[in-house]
C-alpha positions in Angstrom: 0.0 0.0 0.0 1.4 3.4 -1.0 2.2 5.3 2.1 0.9 8.9 2.9 1.2 11.3 5.9 -1.3 10.5 8.6 -2.0 10.9 12.2 -0.4 7.5 12.8 2.9 8.4 10.8 3.3 12.1 9.8 6.3 11.2 7.7 4.6 8.9 5.4 7.1 6.3 5.8 4.7 3.6 7.3 3.7 0.8 4.8 1.3 -2.1 5.2 2.9 -5.3 3.9 1.2 -8.6 3.0 2.5 -11.8 1.5 -0.6 -12.6 -0.2 -3.0 -9.6 -0.6 -3.0 -6.3 -2.5 -3.7 -3.4 0.1 -5.3 -0.2 -0.7 -7.3 2.6 1.1 -10.9 3.4 0.5 -10.5 6.9 1.8 -7.7 9.3 2.7 -6.2 9.3 6.0 -7.6 11.8 8.5 -4.8 13.9 10.1 -7.0 14.9 13.0 -8.7 12.3 15.3 -11.8 14.3 15.5 -11.7 18.1 15.9 -13.4 19.8 18.7 -12.4 23.1 20.4 -10.4 25.5 18.4 -8.4 28.7 19.2 -5.7 30.7 17.6 -2.5 30.8 19.6 0.1 33.6 20.1 2.1 32.1 17.2 -0.9 32.5 14.7 -1.4 28.6 14.6 -4.8 27.2 15.1 -4.9 24.9 18.1 -7.3 21.9 17.8 -8.5 19.9 21.0 -9.1 16.3 19.9 -11.4 14.6 22.4 -11.4 11.1 20.8 -7.5 11.0 20.7 -6.7 12.7 24.1 -4.3 15.1 22.4 -4.0 18.7 21.1 -2.5 19.8 17.7 -1.5 23.0 16.1 -2.5 23.5 12.4 -0.8 26.3 10.1 -3.8 27.8 8.3 -1.6 28.6 5.4 -0.3 25.2 4.7 -2.4 22.7 6.6 0.6 21.4 8.4 -0.3 19.6 11.8 2.0 19.4 14.7 1.1 17.6 17.8 1.6 19.9 20.8 -0.1 17.9 23.7 0.5 14.3 23.0 -1.9 11.5 23.6 0.2 9.9 26.3 0.5 13.3 28.1 -1.5 14.4 31.4 -4.7 15.5 29.6 -7.0 12.7 28.9 -9.9 14.1 26.9 -9.6 17.8 25.8 -12.7 19.1 24.4 -12.2 22.8 24.3 -9.2 25.3 24.9 -8.5 29.0 25.2 -5.5 31.2 25.4 -4.9 33.7 28.4 -3.3 37.1 28.1 0.1 35.7 29.0 0.0 33.1 26.2 -0.8 30.1 28.5 -3.2 27.5 27.0 -6.1 26.5 29.3 -7.9 23.2 28.5 -11.1 21.7 29.6 -10.5 17.8 30.2 -14.0 16.7 30.1 -14.1 13.0 31.3 -11.9 13.2 34.4 -13.4 16.7 35.2 -10.1 18.6 35.1 -9.1 22.1 33.9 -5.3 22.5 32.9 -2.9 25.3 32.3 -0.1 24.7 29.8 2.4 27.5 30.3 4.0 29.0 27.2 7.3 27.0 27.9 5.2 23.7 28.0 4.8 23.0 31.8 1.4 21.7 32.9 -0.3 22.7 36.2 -3.9 21.5 37.2 -6.2 24.6 37.7 -9.2 22.6 39.1 -10.7 19.2 39.6 -14.0 20.4 41.0 -15.8 21.1 37.5 -18.0 18.2 36.3 -17.8 17.7 32.5 -16.0 20.8 31.8 -16.5 21.9 28.3 -16.8 25.5 27.2 -13.9 27.6 28.3 -12.8 31.1 27.6 -10.4 33.7 28.8 -11.3 37.4 29.4 -7.8 39.1 29.9 -6.3 37.1 32.7 -9.7 35.7 33.8 -10.8 32.2 33.3 -14.3 30.9 32.8 -15.7 27.4 32.1 -19.0 25.7 31.8 -20.2 22.2 32.4 -21.9 19.9 29.8 -24.6 18.3 31.7 -28.1 18.8 32.7 -28.3 21.7 35.4 -24.7 22.6 34.6 -22.9 25.5 36.0 -20.8 28.4 34.6 -17.9 29.2 36.8 -14.8 31.5 37.2 -11.6 29.6 38.1 -8.4 31.2 39.5 -5.2 29.6 38.0 -3.3 31.3 40.9 -5.4 29.6 43.5 -8.8 30.2 45.2 -12.2 28.5 45.3 -14.4 28.6 41.9 -17.1 31.3 41.9 -20.4 30.1 40.4 -21.9 32.7 38.1 -25.1 30.7 37.5 -26.4 27.2 37.2 -29.3 25.6 35.3 -27.4 25.1 32.0 -28.9 22.5 29.7 -25.6 21.2 28.5 -23.2 24.0 28.3 -20.6 24.2 25.5 -18.3 26.6 23.7 -18.8 30.1 24.9 -17.2 33.6 24.4 -17.2 37.1 25.6 -19.3 39.4 23.5 -18.8 43.0 22.4 -21.2 44.2 25.1 -19.0 42.7 27.8 -21.3 39.7 28.6 -20.3 35.9 28.4 -22.5 34.2 25.8 -23.1 30.4 25.9 -25.4 27.9 24.5 -27.9 25.5 26.1 -27.6 22.6 23.7 -30.7 20.6 24.9 -33.2 23.7 24.8 -31.9 25.3 21.5 -31.2 28.4 23.3 -28.3 31.1 23.6 -27.9 32.9 26.9 -25.6 35.6 28.3 -24.4 36.8 31.7 -22.0 39.6 33.0 -18.8 38.0 33.9 -19.0 39.5 37.4 -22.3 37.7 37.9 -25.9 38.8 37.7 -29.1 37.4 36.2 -28.7 35.4 33.0 -30.9 36.3 30.1 -31.9 34.5 26.9 -30.5 36.1 23.6 -32.0 33.8 21.1 -34.5 30.9 21.2 -35.3 28.0 18.7 -31.7 28.0 17.5 -30.9 24.9 15.4 -29.1 22.3 17.7 -26.7 25.0 19.1 -23.2 23.7 20.0 -21.1 26.9 20.0 -21.3 30.5 20.0 -18.6 32.8 18.5 -18.2 36.4 17.4 -16.4 37.6 14.5 -14.1 40.7 14.3 -17.1 42.9 13.8 -18.9 41.7 16.8 -21.6 39.6 14.8 -22.8 36.5 16.7 -22.4 33.2 15.0 -24.1 30.1 16.4 -22.9 26.7 15.1 -25.3 23.8 14.8 -24.2 20.2 15.6 -26.5 18.6 13.0 -26.2 17.0 9.6 -26.5 20.1 7.4 -23.7 22.2 9.1 -26.0 25.3 9.8 -24.5 28.4 11.1 -27.0 31.1 12.5 -25.9 34.6 12.2 -27.7 36.8 14.7 -28.1 40.6 14.5 -27.6 41.7 18.1 -27.1 45.4 17.4 -30.4 46.0 15.4 -33.5 44.1 14.9 -32.4 40.6 16.1 -32.8 39.2 12.6 -31.1 35.9 11.5 -29.3 34.7 8.6 -28.7 31.0 8.0 -25.7 29.6 6.2 -25.7 25.9 5.3 -22.2 24.5 4.9 -22.9 20.9 4.4 -20.2 20.2 7.2 -21.7 17.5 9.2 -21.3 17.8 13.0 -19.8 21.3 13.5 -18.2 21.6 16.9 -16.4 25.0 17.1 -15.0 27.9 15.3 -12.4 30.6 15.3 -11.8 33.9 13.5 -8.5 35.1 12.4 -7.3 38.8 12.3 -8.5 39.0 8.7 -12.0 37.9 10.0 -11.8 34.4 8.3 -13.8 31.7 9.8 -12.3 28.3 10.6 -14.6 25.5 11.8 -14.0 22.0 13.4 -16.2 19.0 13.2 -16.6 16.4 15.9 -18.1 14.0 13.6 -15.4 13.9 10.9 -12.3 15.9 12.2 -10.7 18.3 9.9 -10.3 22.1 9.8 -12.4 24.0 7.2 -12.5 27.6 6.2 -16.2 28.6 5.9 -17.0 31.6 3.8 -19.8 33.9 4.5 -21.8 32.6 1.5 -21.4 29.0 2.7 -18.4 28.0 0.3 -15.8 26.0 2.0 -12.2 25.4 1.7 -10.3 22.6 3.3 -7.4 23.4 5.4 -7.0 19.8 7.0 -9.3 17.5 5.1 -12.0 15.6 7.0 -12.3 11.8 7.2 -13.0 9.1 9.7 -12.7 9.7 13.4 -12.3 6.1 14.0 -13.4 4.0 12.3 -14.7 1.3 14.7 -16.8 -1.5 13.3 -17.0 -2.0 9.4 -19.4 -4.0 7.3 -20.4 -4.4 3.6 -23.9 -4.8 2.3 -25.3 -6.8 -0.6 -24.9 -4.0 -2.9 -21.3 -3.4 -2.2 -21.6 -0.4 -0.2 -19.2 -0.3 2.8 -20.4 1.1 6.0 -18.2 2.2 8.9 -19.3 2.8 12.4 -17.5 6.1 13.2 -18.5 6.8 16.9 -20.7 9.7 16.2 -22.3 8.6 12.8 -22.4 5.8 10.2 -20.1 6.8 7.3 -19.4 5.5 3.8 -15.8 5.4 2.5 -15.3 4.6 -1.2 -16.2 1.4 -2.8 -13.6 -1.5 -2.7 -11.5 -2.2 -5.8 -11.1 1.3 -7.0 -8.2 2.2 -4.5 -9.3 5.9 -4.9 -8.5 6.9 -1.4 -11.2 9.6 -1.7 -13.9 11.2 0.4 -16.1 9.8 3.2 -19.8 10.6 3.3 -22.1 10.5 6.2 -25.1 8.2 6.0 -26.5 9.3 9.3 -25.5 10.9 12.5 -26.0 8.1 14.9 -24.3 8.8 18.1 -21.9 6.3 19.7 -21.8 3.8 16.8 -19.3 1.1 17.4 -20.1 -2.5 16.2 -22.1 -2.7 12.9 -23.3 -5.6 10.7 -25.2 -5.3 7.5 -28.4 -7.5 7.1 -30.2 -7.2 3.8 -31.4 -3.6 3.7 -30.8 -3.0 7.4 -27.8 -2.2 9.6 -27.5 -3.5 13.1 -25.4 -1.3 15.6 -24.0 -1.5 19.0 -23.0 1.4 21.3 -20.5 0.8 24.1 -22.9 2.8 26.2 -25.3 -0.3 26.4 -27.5 -0.3 23.5 -28.1 -2.4 20.2 -30.2 -0.7 17.5 -31.3 -1.6 14.0 -31.2 1.2 11.5 -33.2 1.3 8.3 -31.4 3.6 5.7 -34.4 3.7 3.5 -36.8 5.0 6.1 -34.1 6.8 8.2 -35.5 5.2 11.2 -34.0 3.3 14.3 -35.4 0.7 16.4 -33.9 -0.2 19.8 -33.2 -4.0 20.2 -31.6 -4.1 23.6 -30.4 -1.7 26.4 -28.5 -2.0 29.5 -25.9 -4.2 28.2 -22.2 -3.8 29.5 -19.9 -2.3 26.8 -21.6 -4.4 23.8 -19.0 -4.2 20.8 -18.8 -6.6 17.9 -22.0 -7.8 16.4 -23.1 -10.5 13.8 -26.2 -11.9 12.3 -26.8 -15.7 13.1 -28.1 -18.2 10.9 -31.4 -18.1 12.6 -31.6 -14.2 12.2 -30.7 -13.5 15.8 -28.3 -10.7 16.6 -25.2 -12.1 18.4 -23.2 -9.6 20.3 -19.9 -9.5 22.2 -20.7 -8.0 25.4 -17.2 -6.9 26.4 -17.8 -5.4 29.9 -19.8 -8.5 31.2 -17.5 -11.2 29.6 -20.4 -12.6 27.7 -21.7 -13.4 24.3 -25.3 -12.9 24.0 -28.0 -13.4 21.3 -30.9 -11.0 20.6 -33.9 -12.8 19.1 -36.7 -11.7 16.8 -38.7 -10.7 19.9 -35.8 -8.8 21.3 -35.3 -11.2 24.2 -31.7 -11.5 25.2 -30.2 -14.9 25.9 -26.6 -15.8 27.1 -24.6 -17.9 24.8 -21.3 -17.9 26.6 -20.0 -16.2 29.8 -17.0 -16.1 31.9 -14.8 -14.7 29.2 -12.1 -12.0 30.1 -12.9 -9.3 27.4 -14.9 -10.5 24.4 -14.7 -7.9 21.5 -15.9 -9.3 18.2 -18.1 -12.2 16.9 -18.3 -13.8 13.5 -20.0 -16.9 11.8 -18.4 -19.2 9.3 -20.2 -20.8 6.2 -21.5 -23.6 8.5 -23.1 -21.3 10.9 -20.5 -21.8 13.7 -19.9 -18.8 16.1 -16.5 -17.4 17.0 -15.5 -14.8 19.5 -12.2 -12.8 20.0 -11.2 -12.4 23.7 -8.8 -9.4 23.6 -7.2 -9.8 27.2 -6.9 -13.6 26.9 -5.3 -13.4 23.6 -7.6 -16.1 22.1 -10.3 -16.8 19.6 -12.9 -19.2 20.9 -15.7 -21.2 19.2 -19.1 -20.6 20.8 -21.6 -23.4 20.5 -24.8 -21.8 19.4 -27.7 -24.0 18.7 -25.5 -26.8 17.2 -26.2 -29.4 19.7 -23.2 -28.7 21.6 -25.0 -27.1 24.7 -25.4 -23.2 25.3 -22.7 -21.6 27.1 -19.8 -24.0 26.1 -16.7 -22.7 24.4 -13.7 -24.2 22.8 -10.4 -22.6 22.0 -9.7 -22.3 18.4 -6.3 -20.3 18.7 -4.4 -18.7 21.5 -1.2 -16.8 22.1 -2.5 -13.9 20.0 -1.8 -10.3 20.5 -5.1 -8.6 21.6 -7.3 -9.8 18.9 -10.3 -7.7 18.0 -11.9 -7.7 14.7 -13.0 -11.0 13.4 -14.2 -12.2 9.9 -14.7 -15.6 8.4 -14.3 -16.7 4.6 -14.2 -20.2 3.4 -12.0 -22.3 5.6 -10.3 -19.3 7.4 -11.2 -17.2 10.2 -9.3 -13.8 10.2 -8.4 -11.8 13.3 -6.8 -8.4 13.8 -4.0 -8.5 16.4 -4.0 -5.0 17.6 -1.0 -5.5 19.9 1.1 -6.8 17.0 -0.5 -4.8 14.3 -1.0 -7.9 12.3 -3.8 -9.6 10.5 -3.7 -13.4 11.1 -5.6 -16.2 9.2 -6.6 -19.2 11.4 -7.5 -22.5 9.6 -11.0 -23.6 10.8 -10.0 -27.3 10.2 -6.4 -27.5 11.6 -6.2 -24.4 13.8 -2.9 -23.4 12.2 -2.3 -19.8 11.6 -0.5 -17.6 9.1 0.1 -13.9 8.7 -2.0 -12.2 6.0 -0.6 -8.6 6.6 1.6 -6.7 8.9 2.4 -3.2 10.0 -1.3 -2.3 10.1 -2.1 1.3 11.2 -4.2 0.3 14.2 -4.1 1.7 17.7 -2.1 4.7 19.0 0.9 5.9 16.8 4.3 4.0 17.2 6.1 5.1 20.4 3.0 6.3 22.2 2.5 4.4 25.4 -1.3 4.2 26.0 -2.4 5.7 29.2 -5.1 4.3 31.6 -8.4 4.7 29.7 -10.8 7.6 30.7 -14.0 6.5 32.2 -16.9 5.2 29.8 -19.4 7.5 31.8 -18.7 11.0 33.3 -21.0 13.1 35.4 -24.0 10.9 34.2 -23.1 11.6 30.7 -21.3 9.4 28.1 -17.4 9.7 28.5 -15.0 8.1 26.2 -15.3 4.8 24.6 -12.4 2.5 23.9 -11.3 2.0 20.2 -12.1 -0.9 18.2 -10.5 -2.3 15.0 -13.3 -4.0 13.1 -13.0 -6.6 10.2 -15.3 -7.7 7.6 -15.4 -10.1 4.6 -16.6 -9.2 1.2 -18.4 -11.8 -1.0 -15.3 -12.1 -3.3 -13.0 -12.9 -0.2 -11.4 -9.5 0.1 -11.2 -8.2 3.6 -12.2 -4.6 4.9 -10.3 -3.5 8.0 -10.8 -0.5 10.2 -7.3 1.1 10.3 -8.2 3.3 13.3 -4.7 4.6 13.8 -5.0 6.6 10.6 -8.6 7.0 10.1 -9.2 4.8 7.0 -10.9 1.6 5.9 -8.2 -0.7 4.2 -9.1 -3.0 1.4 -7.2 -6.3 1.3 -7.9 -7.9 -1.9 -7.0 -11.6 -2.6 -4.1 -12.1 -4.9 -5.1 -13.4 -8.4 -3.7 -17.0 -7.6 -6.0 -17.3 -4.6 -9.0 -15.6 -6.0 
C-alpha cells in the first residue's frame, strides 16, 4: 500500500505489507482524530482539541501542516475545548476526568481545578478564566489559576458548550438541549436569553465585527448569524459540514470551523463556500461491514459513514449516511444495519426509512455484532465477559459467559460462531444452537496479541491482532495460523504508550469509549479493516492466484 502522511505516521514512511494480498485505502487518512475546540494561539497557529485522541494539535492555516503539541500519552486525557490567556498560556477543559489544565508557554502543565463536572466550554477574558459544564443543570464558573475557590456565576445550564465574551461585555453560551443562547455579565448577575429556537446550538462565536455566529451540531452544518445590534434578525448559512463543533476567526475575519463527527479544519466563507485546511475523514473507524450492494459502512462513533467502494483504490472522500451517536459495532443484514454502542444499546437502523429501532438496552459495553443463521443478533458484551443473542422478539439470551474481554463475533459458512477475547489473547468457538449445549466454548487459537476484529471466509477465520498490528488467518480445520498482513495502522501511533483509559461515563453523561479495530469479509473474499490509527478503511484484496 502506498504510504501517505497521517496521524499514525506524519512522515508517510509507514507501509502495510502482505505476502498474499493487495492493500489499498478506501479513503484518505484523517490527520486529526476528530476536531473539537479550536483557538488561535500567540504564534498564529490554530490549536485543535481532539477529544477522541486525547491530544491537542496545532494547524498552520496557510499550509495545513499539523503538529502535535499535547501528546495522547500526556497528562490531559480528553480535551474538548481550549483557550489562551493574556500571557499566552493555554487553558484546556479535560472533560471526562473533570479537570481544567494550564499549559504554560514553555510547556509546563499545572492543574487549575478538579472541581468541575464535565468541563467543556472555556474562555479567557484578559487574565480571567471561565468554564461551563456539559450536563443537565450545569454551572458556569470562574476559576483562578493562581489559587482560590471557584465562583459560580449561574447554574441551570442545559448542556453548556463553547462560549465567548461578546462585544457588550457579557459571556455568551449555548444550552444545547433547549436550543437557546444565553448571556451573563462576567461578574455575575441574572442570566438572560438572547436567542431561542436556534438549530441544535453547540458553540457561540463572535467575528471581528462583533456579529454572533451560532454553530449547529446537526447534519447540514448550519451556522446562524444573529444581529444583536439591530432588529435581532437571523441569517442561516448551510455549509454541508456535518457535525460542526467549534469555530475561530483570524485577524482577517476568516472563519475556521471544526467537526466532532469527521475531524478536519475547514475555512467557511460567509456565503457558505468551504475550503479544506485539513481534510475531513474518519474519526475512528470502529466496526466495518459491507452490504449486498457492495456499499461499505463504517461505524464512526458519532455517525455511520461510507468510504469509497472496494476495488477502485481511490482513497477519496467519506460521506455521512446518518448521525447516529456512539456507533461502534456494525453488521449489514439485507437492507438493514445493526449497531452496538459501548454505552449499552443495540439498535437496528433502516437507511431507506431513516429510522432506528432499539433492540436491547442495559448491556455492559457491547462491541462486535453479527447476524446468526437463525436471524438473531449475536453480540460480544465486552464489559460483562459474555456473548449474547437477541432474538426476533428482542429477548436477550446468554450464549457464553466467563470470558475475559470479548470484542468481536463472526460466523463461518457452516453457521458456527466465534468470538475474540482481547485480554486472553484467544479466539474461541461458541456453541450456538448446534447441539453442543449453550454456554460452552472451545479454543480455536491462543497466544494472539490482543485480537479484536473477526471475519470468516471459506476455511479461514481472520483476526486483527492489535498489539502486534498484524492480520492473522486461522484455519478452521487445523487451527494453524499464518500472517495475512503486517504493520497495520491500528491503535495509537508508534512510540505512544497508552495511558489508563478515561471513564466510559462521566457525570452521568457518556465519557470516552475505547477504540475497536473492526474487520469484515466481502463476497469475493477480500477483507475490509478499520485502520483506526490513521482514520481509513483498508481493502485487502486476494491475490489473483488465490481468488
